[in-house]
Residue, then its C-alpha position, 0 to 999 in steps of 0.5 A: x938222505x943217508x948213505x951206505x958204504x958197503x964193504x964186502x968181498x966177492x968170495x964171502x959166503x955171508x955177503x952171498x947170503x945177504x942177497x939183495x936185502x941191503x939194497x931193498x932196505x936202502x931203497x925203502x929209506x931212500x939211501x944211496x950205496x957205494x960198493x967197496x969190494x976189498x981184500x978180506x984176507x989181508x984185512x983179517x991179518x991186519x985186524x986180528x982175524x984168522x982166515x977160515x982154513x987156519x981157525x980152530x976146529x971148533x970155529x970151522x965146524x960151527x961156521x959150516x953148521x951156521x952157513x948151512x942153517x942160514x942158507x936153508x933159512x933164506x932158501x938160497x942154493x948153497x955149496x959149503x965147499x964150492x969147487x972154486x974157493x978160494x980163488x983170486x978175488x981181485x978180477x971180480x972186484x975190479x969188474x965191480x969197481x969199473x962198473x960202478x964208475x961207468x954206470x949204466x947197469x945194475x951194480x947190485x945185480x953184478x955184485x950178487x952175480x959174482x957171489x952167486x956164481x961162486x957159492x951157488x953155481x960153483x964157477x971160478x969168478x977169477x976166470x975171464x968168461x965168468x967175469x964177462x958173463x956176470x957183467x953182461x947179465x947186469x947190463x954192462x959191457x962185457x969187456x969193461x973190466x979190461x978197459x979200466x984195470x989200472x984205475x980199478x986196481x988202485x981203487x981196490x987197494x984204497x978200499x982196503x985202506x979205507x976199510x981198515x981205518x974205518x973199523x971194518x974187520x969182516x964182510x959184509x960190513x955196512x957203514x952209514x954216513x961214515x960213522x954207524x957200523x953194522x957187521x953181518x948179513x944178520x944185521x940188515x934188520x938193525x940197519x933197516x931200523x937205524x935208517x928208519x930212525x934217521x927219517 
C-alpha cells in the first residue's frame, strides 16, 4: 500500500484549488495520507523562493491570471485578494495536527475547510471562532486545538524541517513512499498515474 506525505500551507491558494482531488486519487488506489501543514513562508526563504508580495511584477501579474483561470476551470469560488490574507497560519495548522493525532473526524474535510474559509469565504483562519467552526464541521471537538497546542507546535516545526530535508519547496506538495515527489494541484493526474503504476 502506497503512502502519501502531503505538505501544504493553510494559506496556499493552490492547495485550496487542489480541493479533495488528491484524497479521491488516494482512495482509488488504497493509499494512505499523512497531512503535514508547514510554514511555507519560512520554507520559501530556505529554498530560494520569494514570497508573493516580493516577486517581480511579471510574476505577480501572471500568478493573478493563473489563479483566476484555474478557479474558473475548476468551478471553485475564489477571491484573488481575500480579506484576511495573509494571516497567521500556525493556529489552523495546529488544529489540523491535533485533529490528525486525535482521530475520529475527517482531516481532509478539516484541511479543506480552512482553505475554503480563507479563499472562498473571506474568513480569518487565525481566529478562534473560525478554527472552532472548522473543527466542528469536520467532526472534531471544537476545543481540540487548545488542548494539544504545545505538541502541535512541535509537530508544526518538525514538518517544516522534514519538508526542507525532503526536497519540498512549495505547496501543495505530495511525496509518495518517501521518494517520488509531485508539486502542485496541476500534478494530481500525474500522482494518479504513478499510483496506478505501483498497483
